[in-house]
N, C-alpha and C positions, 0 to 999 in steps of 0.2 A: 687623186697627184698632186694636189694643193696643198693638204693636207698633211701628208707624207712630209714633202718638202719642209712646210713651215716648222715640223717636228723634228727634222734633221736640223734645220739650223737653230732652233731653239736647244736641244741637245747640244749643238758645239758652244754654242753662248755660256751655256751651264759650265761644260768641262770647262772653258776660257776663262770662267769667273773664279771654281773651284781653283785652279792649279794653279791659276797669279797667284792670288791669294797666298798658299802654301809655299811655291817659290820664294816672294818675296821675304815672307818671316822664315824661311827653313833657310834661304840662304844668308840673311843675317847672324841668324843664331850659329851655324856654323864658320863663319869667320869668323865672329866673335871669340868662342870654346876653342879651336884653333889656333888662334892666337894667345890663349893664356900661357902663364909660367909657370908650371908646377911647382916651382922653385917656392913662389909665393903666396899659392893659389891652398893653401892650408891653413885653418885658423882655427881657434880654440873652438873646444868641442869634438874636433876628430880624433878618433881612437881605433888601435887595435885591438880585437877581444882576445880575451887570454884566460876567461875561465871556458873550461876542457867540455862545460855543459850547457854553454849560452846558446842560444836558436841564432844567437846576434853574431855576425862573423867582422864585421866593420863599419862605420861610420865616419862618414867623411863630411866636414864644413867647409866652404869657401870663403875667401874675400867677401862674395860678395851675396853671402847670407845665402847659395844653392848649400843643398843637404840631402845628399843619397846614403841610406841604409840597406847593407845589404845581410839577408837571413838565408839558413839553409840547414838539414842536418851534417853532422858530424861522423865521423871515420871511430873506430875503436878506438883512439889513441887520440880524438877530441880534439882532430885537425879537420878543418874544413874540408864539406864532400861532396855535394850537391847542392847549388844556387835551387831555392825554390821563393823568393819573392825579395823583388828590390821597390824599393820605396825613395822615389822621386820629388822633392820642391825644389822647383825651379825660383830665381831670383824676386818674382813678383809675387810669389806664396801659392801659383798652383801646384798640387798634389798628384802626382802619377803614380800605381802601382802596376808592377809588371811580373805575373808570376810566369812559374815555370812545373810542366811536369815533370814526370820520373822518367823519363827520355831525353832529360834536359832540353827541351823544344819550348817555346814561348805557348805559353796555354793561354792567357788572357792580360787584356793590360785595361783600367779603367782610369777614363781620362778626368781632368776635373771637370769637367763641366758635366760628369754623368753620365758621356756615353760609353758602352762596354765593347771592347774588338775582341773576340773570342777566337781563336785559332785551331784547326783541326789540320794535323800533319797525314796527307791521304802518302807522299812518297816526298825526296829529298828534293822533288823540283815542284811539287804541288799543292797546297793549300786552303782547306777551306776555310771563309772567311764568316763570323757569324757577327756581324753590328749591331745592338741593342742600341736603340735612336734615345735618347733623354727626352722625348715625348712620351715617354712610358706606352707606345702604341705601337710607333713603327720600328721594325729590322729588315737590315736586310743582308739578303743570306747570295754569296758569289763566293768564285774559286780565282787565285791567284796561281797565275803560271811565272814559274820563275824565266824561266828560258821567252817568254814573251815579253817579260815585266824588263827584262835587258836591252829587246828590240823596239820595245816601245809600241806593241802589237795589243789591242783588246776584241773584247767580241765585237760582236758585228748584227745587228737584228735582223731576223729573216722574215720581210712581212711576206714573202711569196708563199709559205707552209699549205700546205693540204691540212684541213683540218681531221683532227685523231677519228677514229672510228671508236666507238666503245663497246659494238656487239655487246655483250652478254658479262660485260667489265662489270666487279661488283664494288661498288664506295660505300657503302654503309659506312658509319663511324662505330666503332670499337672502345669501348671504357676497360680502363684500367686499374683498378684503388692503389695508392700509395704503397709501397710496405713499409715496414716499422724500420725505425733504425735499427742497426747491430745492438746486442747487447756489450756494454763493457765488460771486461776481463778485469778484475778487482786486484787478480793475481799480479796480472802485467801491470797494474797502474803501481801496485807496491814494489815489482821488480824494479819501474822505472824512479822510486824513488830513492831508490838508494845510493845508485852516485852517477847519474845521468840529467842531474834534475828531475823536477817534479811535474808530472805528466796533470793536467785537465783536461777533463775530457768532455767536451761542448755538442749539445745537442739541441739544432734551430730545430725550430715545428713552427707552423701557421695554421692556427686552426687544428690540431693536433695529428697532425702532419707534416712529416721531413720537408723544410725549407731547401730550398737551391738558393736562397739570400748567402752572398760569400761575405762571411767579414773577411774584409780589408786591412783594416787596423786594431792591432790591440795594446793597449799603453799600460805600462804594471806603475801603481801611484802608491803612497805609502797609504798608513791606517788612514788617514782621514779623507782620501784623497783629493787632496788639495795639490802635492808635492810630488811632479811625474818623478821617477825613477828610471825608468827605460822606453824601451820600446821593445815589440817582442812581434812575434805571428801568429798565424795558425793555421798548421797542417792541414790538410784534407783527406780525409779518409772514408769518406764516402756520402751519399748525397743526404744532408741533415745531420752529419757528424764529421767533426775537425780536432787535434790535439793543440794543445795549449802549451809549449814545457818553460815554466820558470826555471833558471839556471839556479844549480843547487851553489848554497854558500862554503859547503866544504870539499867540492869540486877539484881537483886538482888542475893546477897551471902549466898551458901552454908555453914552447917555446915561441915567442913571435915571430921570430926568423921561420921557421917552419912552418908558419901558418903563412906568412909572406907570398911564400915558393908555392904552396896550396892554393893561396889566392890566383896569384898570377895565371897557374895554370887553367884554373876553372872560371875566372872572370872573363879573360883579353878574349875566348874565343869568339862572343857575344858581338865584338866590337869587328872582325875578323873582314875582311873588304872581301874577300871569296866565298863567305858563308852564306848562312842563311837569313841567321838573323838581321845584320844589318840590312840585306835585299829587303826583308818582308817590311825596314820602320826606316827606310830610308825616304828623302825627297822623289823618289821615283815611284818609289811603292805608291806613296801618296797621290801621286796624279795618275797610278793606274786606278786606282781605285775610284777615283775622280769621273776618267773613263768608262767603269762600270755603274757607277753610279748613276750616268745619266742616260745612263738607257735604261733604268727603272722607271717605272711609273710611280714613286714617290718620292724620285730627283730633287726635284720642285721642295718640297716639305723638308727634308734634314738635310739638304747640303749644307748649308752655315753652319749647322750644328758639327757633322762629323768632319766638316772641313778644318774647324777650329781645332775639334779634338784630334785630327793626327796631324798639324802641325804642333798641339803641344806637342803631341808624345813624341815626335821627330825632335825636336828640341829637345826633349828630356833624354833621350836616347843621344843628342851628342853631348850634353854634358857629362851622360858615364863613358864616353869614347872618349872624351880630352882628360878625362880624367882616370879613376878608377879602370876603365877599360882601355887604356891605349897601352903601347906596347911600343915601345923608344927602340933607336937603336939597339944589337946586343952588346953586352955588358953597362948599357947605362942604367942608372935606377930609376924604377916607377915612382910616381906618387904614394906608393905603397910603401916601399922601402925607406922614403924620406917620413911618411910617420912614423916607422920605426926608428928612422933616425934620432927622432924627437925625441923618443919616448911617451909617444900619445897612445898608451896603452890605459885598457879598461878591464879588470878585475870586478865582476859582480860579487858583494859576499852578503848582502844585505839578510836577515833573518827577521822572523815574526808576523805578522799578520799583516798584508797588503791588500788594495785594490785593486782588481781587473778589471779594465773599461775594453768593451768592444766596440766596434764600430763596423754596420752591417749597411753593405750598398742598398741603398733604396731610393727611389723619387716620388715624390721633388725632392726629399732631400734624406740623408743618409739618417741610421739608426744607431742610436748608443744602447748595450748593455752593462751595467757596472756588476761585478761581483767581488764578494771577502772572499778571499783564502788563506792561507796559511802554511809559508812554508817550511815544506816537508811534509807535507800533508795531502795527498791526491785527492781528488772528485771528482764530481759529476759535474757540470755547468747544464742546465736546462734555460733556452732564452725562447722563451714564446712571445715571437714578432707583432705582439697586440697591434702595433698601427697598421697591422696589415689584414688585421681578423672583419673583413669584407670581402665581397665577392672579388676576386683579382683574378688575370692572367699572369702567371708569374713566368711562361714562358712558352714561346713555338718555336719549334725545331723543322727543318726540313731533312731529309735525311732520303739523296744521297741531297747536298745543297747546291751542288753542280751537278745534273743528272749528265748523261751521255744520250744522243740521242735515243729518240726512241725507249730511255730506262724509266721504267715507273718509281716513283716517289712515295713518301710518306711523311704525310702532314700529322706531329703531334704535340699537342695543344696543353701544357698543365693548369691546373684549376684550383682555385683555393675558396673556401667560404661559400659555394653556389648554394640558395635554398633551394630545398625541395621546392618541384612547378619552374623550376629553372632552365631556359633552352638552350642548347650551346649547337650554332652553327659554325658549318664547315665550308668555305664555296670559294669556289676559284676561278678564272675563267685567263684565256689564252690570247696571247695574239696572234693563234691561228679560227679563233672562234668559237675554239672548243671551252665549254661549261663543267662542270661539276658542283652538285648543292648538295648536303646533307644536314640533318637537324637531330639530336639525340635531345630529350626531355627528363630531366633530372626527378624520376619516380619514389626515390627511399634517401636516408640520411645518409648512408652508406657510400654516396656514389656524390657526396658534396666537394670533393677531393682527391683527385687523381689526374690521371692522361688520356686524353680522348687523341682516337686517330684518323685520319682516313688515307686510305692507296688512292695516288692521282696517276691517271695512263698516260705514259710517255711519249713525245711528240719528235716534232723534228729539230733537228739543229739550227740555232739561233731564233728559237719558239721562245716570247716573255710571258710566264705564269704570275699573274697576280694575286694573291692569295688572301683572304678576310676572313678571322672568326670575331663572331660575336655573340658575348654572354648577355640573354636576356631573364632578369632575373623579373618575381613577380610583381612586384610593387614598382615596374619600368623602367627599371634603371638600364641602362646597354653597354656594356665591358666588350670597348673593339680591340685590335691588335692584327698588325698587315706585316706583309712579306712580300719578295718576290724573286723568282730566281731566269735563269736561261739556259737553256737547254747546251751543252756542249757538242763537241764534233763526236 
């Protein structure tokens, strides 16, 4: 009983520490940006893109040297259609990247400190959240219920649950090798180069297998690699396959006012007070995540880094919502209108040889790959991420991430470069006393890269499962990854 009380007291203290730092930081940030005057918050370097083949839509530079770049796809007329990525640099130099899926929903946010927030939309009110911590070891899997967020409720641990009865339940580990990346259709490449910019297909591998490391920033330099020409982005196609579009120098020019009208329609909903984006990335959401984090067994280890990341993400969003995402009174000019009025336009026209620098998310530091390209000549770019050519656990996924009561879930572990003779063990311990352990020995080089899966028996509502994956190599190296989840109602 005493241990239970101490655990609850500790969880409350952790929650207060986490939420206190979040709210103090976010309150100041929101006040700061809400007081900004859009008339004076446009600095040199801002522009609306008028090249109809350019994946960049707009760039805003504020007087505080804050920077927002918006990228996405265009329609047949060259006007903005969908937002794919938003890069935000705060006045302290911290950088944040926001990625969106084909349904216009937030998919991933990479924080400046390396923490990654991955979102899977279950319905309009529920989001599965996977937080990859910047220690490279721990992962948090939880669910955000927007109706709970509005009322301030959160999950409660069930410390009186009955232990699961496995019966004849089988939980052996199953192995699936990675499939090869899709072949590139050269005909489509040539077609894309005709009038819609030049497409460069980027294939990423690690130890010969398609890699899931995100290319989060793409920079276009002159041939010497010393003069930055513009910033681009890499569009996701499939695992280990992305495409990068360099705008064509001969592409038609679009009407900037038409571009502003389109941008207003697709950028403002991100900050809609009644929408799900603002709810997921608001200070209240950070407090909600803190409450979830306090219930996990790894909360003490990752709370400071996750708290810093969440506060930074909120600061970046508040900057965006006070500028490009702001919706003023009907008929009032937006900051995009004012950029257009000042004729701050960009129409990329450079031709010839250039250099592409692609940055990939990695720990403890990002990885950069450089390629020489020629405008108008499509090509396939291969990036072997040699920095990771060593035994590694690239991902740990729980599906579903927040199972219902008594619902089974699957642990999926993606590994790379594992030598023959290594063992992969997957274990879980539940607060109801139930445990599962299984081990797989790599017997052939064909099993050195792939996905290992184990299914876990469902438990009562409120039970927490702690999952640990350990890769042990023949030379004595141990590589671990941990995650946790709580069963819902």
